[in-house]
NUDO-765770 format. One record per residue (C-alpha): x, y, z. Coordinates in pm, whole numbers, plus 50000, padded with zeros to 5 digits. Layout:
residues N
XYZ/...
This chain:
residues 348
373450265987467/371780269987835/371480306688045/372440320188339/369110315388597/370170352688610/370080359688234/366740345288224/365220364788475/367250390388331/364930384287992/361850376188156/361260409988374/362430431988088/359460411087878/357500420088155/358300451188166/357580458387789/353460443587826/353170471088117/354740494587914/352040487787634/348800478787757/349320482088123/348090517288282/350320538988099/348540539987779/345050539987998/342650557687711/344000532587420/342050509787331/343200470187344/343150448487049/340450427387107/338490458287221/338970473886855/338370438386698/334820443986894/334680478886782/334860472886456/332270437486463/335720413986415/335260379886592/338470371486882/341320363986687/342090328986539/344340309086378/342820288686027/346020266285983/349630262285949/351230271285672/354280281485790/356730274286108/358660297986192/361720290786380/364080322386580/367040299186569/368860327586836/369510363986880/373260363986858/373770383286523/376660403086337/374140430086383/372910459086616/370180473586422/367850506386615/364960488886445/365250454986591/362390439586769/364960406986946/367430428087081/370330410686876/373650414686814/377260400286863/376750399487229/373920376687242/374510333587309/371200321087292/371260293187055/369020267986892/370540237487008/370840207186766/368110184086993/365200213386946/366200216186626/365760183286569/362150174786712/361830207986451/362380182386194/360400153586372/357020183086337/357990187286009/358670148085891/354960142586007/352690173286003/352010186185641/353550226085727/354980236185345/357660262585462/360000264185673/360560303585771/364120305285939/364830333286165/367220351386389/369310372086507/371450365286209/370390329086193/373600315585973/375070320786260/373440287586483/375780261686414/372180243386367/371920258886038/373120242885748/371660211585889/368080224585938/368160234485613/369900204085464/367160182785614/364420212185533/365130208385168/365300169285183/361830167085374/360430192284991/359760224085256/360160255885111/362850272485359/363060306985383/366330324485539/365710357585647/369730370285605/370910406785717/373240402585349/375760412585591/376770381185666/377490366885283/380530385385379/381950377585698/384510347885740/383640313785793/380090320885576/381310331585272/380450303185105/376790304985239/374820324584877/376520289484702/374790269484980/371750281784974/371330284384568/372310247184583/369240240284852/366940259784664/366970285184963/364610314884929/366610348585042/364350369185204/366660399385297/366700435585527/367720464785306/365690497085424/366940517985178/368030519084801/370680552285003/373890546085169/373240574585482/369500562585506/370410527785545/373970529085771/372080550286014/369620519986108/371820497686081/375380505386158/378280522985963/379520503185621/376390483485628/375190496485315/377980487085104/378230448785254/374960444685200/375400457184831/378430433884767/376320404884900/373270413584697/375540413584409/376800379584476/373230364684501/372430379084211/375380363984015/373830325884133/370440337783953/368950354684255/365750380284218/366440367883769/362940356183684/362520322883583/366110316083785/363660295184031/365990315984300/363650340784497/365420372284646/362520391284863/363990430085003/362510434885330/362000477585385/361900483785757/360510528585775/363220548886023/361050564386329/357940564686330/356690568085999/354450534385850/355600519585569/354330538185261/352670517784932/354240488484914/353850484884562/354640524184442/358430518384667/359050481384528/358800505484136/360960530984282/364000503784449/363240480984169/364190515283945/367460526784223/368790496184277/369600488683872/370760524983839/372790531684062/373990489484149/373020470183808/371360445584140/367670425984006/365290415284287/362340392484310/359900415084530/359610443084827/358210436585167/357350461585376/357110456885733/355790485585955/358220486386303/356930471986600/357150488686955/359290462587149/362480462287218/364760482387097/362980498286897/360640510187249/363460523287428/363780541987148/360360556487185/360210560587548/364250581887516/362390606087261/359140603587445/357280589487131/355450560087239/352130574287330/352010593686988/353490563886775/350800531586931/348400564986865/349450565586486/348980526086494/345790522086634/344330559786412/345390534686134/343870502786259/342740490785914/339840462785945/340770447685607/344140439785755/343330411986006/342070379885807/345670385585656/347900384285931/350790358485961/349510344586315/346730330786186/348950307885897/351640302686101/353500288786412/356470304286629/359200285486811/361300302486990/365100289487052/364930267487326/361270248087151/358760265787291/356230273087063/354370312887051/351610326786714/354330350286582/357640368486671/356570397286799/354820376587061/357430352387128/359630385787253/357410396887508/356910363087605/353510357087561/352670318087531/350220299787396/347090302587604/347770280987864/345420240987746/347370245887392/350960229287350/353860250087468/356190231787420/357840216387027/358470183787138/353990183087247/353450199686895/349860190686823/348740203986442/344630192086524/345140216686834/347590242686708/345440248486346/342070269486457/344180280286848/342940314786999/345510343586924/346890361787242/346890397187167/347890426087276/348320469787194/351420456186939/349250442586707/347780474786556/351380476086412/349930441686195/347190457486100/347650494986026/347280505485651/348110480485429/348620458485706/352440443985792/353610402985773/356610383685734/355330382885367/355010417685375/351320446085362/348890423585363/346380442385148/347390460284817/
């Protein structure tokens, strides 16, 4: 879908504003991420391969979550075209990249979602659907659980709390009950059950300015509470730190908490996590086919280094697998405490 020139300029200006807030003179006493790496005796961040091609197929979503770094919602119209989706399939067919990770918005709302899944499945790739759960209960999408199961898609589902009030405060009224109904449908298809081959991962995001607790301990609590309250099972839990981007950044600014939160991330920097951050083994693709180091850089419009391919149509694995990674102060979010990535905590 083509956006108006005015909308495109607005998006670019907003991303520039966010970069300036995070890395500009508004925070002169806080170190830059590369300075912290150097201070810790670590080299500049570089990729070490491409294990995941993560594609953001658009910003259209049936929810409007307060922590969303994509600023997704029902009013967004950005949507990946079939032409761009085909270019992605061409890259998968011609390169040994084992995983296609599909995100959004609600990725299932893109008209090419099912085609992408089917084609990647034919290629024998591991396919991940980053699902908000409620879309599985929406009119026009209620057959999705069966479709996902048929194509062995791994479901990574956001459920920020096992308590209704906490979940709805972050994601909207009624979201928790709809999410529980969706989880029961997935469970009925074998998702989350041991030895079923159908993996169901839940994702926890903190509320407010907290960092995630121990992933292992929280997983035990989730497992106990969801089983006792709702008879729900799942494969594993991922904890992900909220990054100060888009809606969450605006919330921090509104409450005069940005400097405090950034300082918390910086003070919690853990050099052990750097080796396992997700940007070292992934390439991120936006809805227009542009290439980025990660989904967070994508939202800040921080493209790859200038001498590297910039679009999926120019994809060159040899150039990309050892590339320097673009960094900013938001990168402290992925390296705070136990670390944070699309695969959850980086270290135990």
